[in-house]
C-alpha positions in Angstrom: 5.7 4.1 20.0 5.9 1.8 17.0 5.7 -1.2 19.3 2.5 0.1 20.8 1.1 0.7 17.3 2.0 -2.8 16.3 0.3 -4.3 19.4 -2.8 -2.1 18.8 -3.0 -3.3 15.2 -2.8 -6.9 16.3 -5.5 -6.3 19.0 -7.7 -4.6 16.3 -7.3 -7.6 14.0 -8.3 -10.0 16.9 -11.3 -8.0 18.0 -12.6 -7.4 14.5 -12.0 -10.8 13.0 -15.7 -11.7 13.7 -16.8 -8.7 11.6 -15.1 -10.2 8.6 -17.0 -13.5 8.8 -18.8 -12.8 5.5 -15.6 -11.6 3.8 -12.7 -13.5 2.3 -9.9 -14.3 4.8 -8.2 -11.0 5.3 -4.6 -10.9 6.6 -4.9 -7.1 7.3 -7.8 -5.1 8.7 -8.9 -2.1 6.7 -7.5 1.0 8.3 -7.4 4.0 5.9 -4.2 6.0 5.6 -4.6 9.7 6.4 -4.5 11.9 3.3 -1.5 13.9 4.6 0.4 10.6 5.0 -0.7 9.4 1.5 0.8 12.5 0.0 4.0 12.2 2.0 4.4 8.6 1.0 4.2 9.5 -2.7 6.6 12.4 -2.2 9.1 10.2 -0.4 8.9 7.7 -3.3 9.5 10.6 -5.7 6.4 9.7 -7.7 6.2 11.6 -11.0 4.4 11.4 -14.4 5.1 8.1 -16.1 5.5 6.2 -12.8 3.3 3.1 -12.3 2.2 2.9 -8.6 0.9 -0.3 -7.2 -0.9 -0.1 -3.8 -1.0 -3.4 -2.0 -4.1 -3.7 0.2 -5.5 -0.6 -1.6 -8.6 -0.2 0.5 -10.7 2.7 -0.9 -8.1 3.5 -3.5 -6.9 6.8 -2.1 -3.2 6.2 -2.7 -3.4 5.4 -6.5 -6.1 8.0 -7.0 -3.9 10.6 -5.4 -0.9 9.4 -7.4 -2.9 10.0 -10.6 -4.5 13.3 -9.5 -1.6 15.1 -7.9 1.5 13.4 -9.3 0.5 12.4 -12.9 1.2 8.7 -12.4 -0.9 5.7 -13.3 -1.8 3.1 -10.7 -3.1 -0.3 -9.8 -4.7 -1.1 -6.4 -4.9 -4.7 -5.2 -7.2 -5.9 -2.4 -8.8 -9.1 -1.3 -12.0 -7.5 -0.2 -14.6 -7.0 -3.0 -16.3 -4.3 -1.0 -13.1 -2.2 -0.9 -12.6 -2.7 -4.7 -16.1 -1.5 -5.4 -15.5 1.5 -3.2 -12.2 2.2 -4.9 -13.7 2.1 -8.3 -16.5 4.5 -7.2 -13.9 6.9 -5.7 -11.8 6.8 -8.9 -14.9 7.6 -11.0 -15.8 10.5 -8.6 -12.2 11.7 -8.9 -12.2 11.5 -12.7 -9.2 9.2 -13.0 -10.7 5.9 -14.2 -8.4 6.3 -17.3 -5.3 6.3 -15.1 -6.1 3.7 -12.4 -7.6 0.3 -12.0 -8.4 -1.9 -9.0 -8.1 -5.6 -8.9 -9.6 -8.0 -6.4 -6.9 -10.5 -5.7 -4.3 -12.0 -3.4 -1.0 -10.1 -3.1 1.0 -13.3 -3.1 -0.5 -14.4 -6.5 -0.2 -10.9 -8.1 2.5 -9.9 -10.6 4.3 -6.7 -9.5 6.8 -6.5 -12.3 5.1 -3.5 -14.1 5.3 -1.3 -11.0 8.1 1.1 -10.3 6.6 2.3 -7.1 4.9 0.0 -4.5 3.0 1.4 -1.5 1.6 -0.6 1.4 0.1 -0.3 4.8 0.1 -4.0 5.8 1.2 -5.8 9.0 4.8 -6.6 9.8 4.3 -10.3 9.1 2.8 -9.6 5.7 5.6 -7.2 4.8 8.1 -9.9 5.6 6.3 -12.5 3.6 6.0 -10.2 0.6 9.6 -8.9 0.7 11.3 -11.8 -1.3 8.5 -11.5 -4.0 9.0 -7.8 -4.3 12.8 -8.0 -4.4 12.5 -10.7 -7.1 9.8 -9.1 -9.3 10.5 -5.4 -9.2 13.1 -3.8 -11.5 16.2 -2.2 -10.1 15.5 1.4 -9.1 11.8 0.6 -8.2 10.8 2.2 -4.9 8.8 0.6 -2.0 7.1 2.8 0.6 5.5 1.3 3.7 3.3 3.1 6.2 4.2 2.3 9.8 5.8 -1.1 9.3 9.4 -2.0 8.2 10.9 -5.0 6.4 12.7 -6.7 9.3 16.5 -6.8 8.7 16.3 -4.9 5.4 17.1 -1.4 6.5 15.1 1.4 5.0 17.2 3.9 3.2 15.0 6.7 4.5 12.4 7.0 7.3 10.2 10.0 8.0 7.6 10.9 10.6 4.3 12.4 9.6 2.4 13.2 12.8 2.1 9.9 14.5 2.8 7.9 11.3 6.2 6.5 10.2 7.0 6.1 6.5 9.8 3.8 5.3 11.5 3.9 1.8 13.5 1.2 0.1 14.9 1.1 -3.5 15.4 -2.2 -5.3 19.1 -2.6 -6.0 20.2 -0.5 -3.1 
């Protein structure tokens, strides 16, 4: 099933690449995570008040907004697409959490993750693998990484759960 999802995602990227002609070069298409999956990702990571959640490829901001609203965390969303950042800021304002979250237009490979203790992502397998050494280097021991649908290659997840047709993976730095 995951192999089929991976191929469908690759096909989606290929078909939609022309639609992004006016946007920066995007490694990953924007596919929103279902709200039920967002909440299960945050639960699996054990998000609680005081946690700092970074969402890589944050799209419309729903993960860090939910982390602030329902789990008492603060958060930072990072995305290359200025339209998604604009949307995320509008959603944070509508949700009343602008004091707890912020959104940054930027490249994940140039971004500093060291202040996060939870990182969430819904990226492609190739991007996860490229980010893995950076995350392992910059995150403090005990920090959690949660990925929607895609693993980290030969770094085994310590826990994997299914939410409908979605798979969620969890790793802890230092484990």
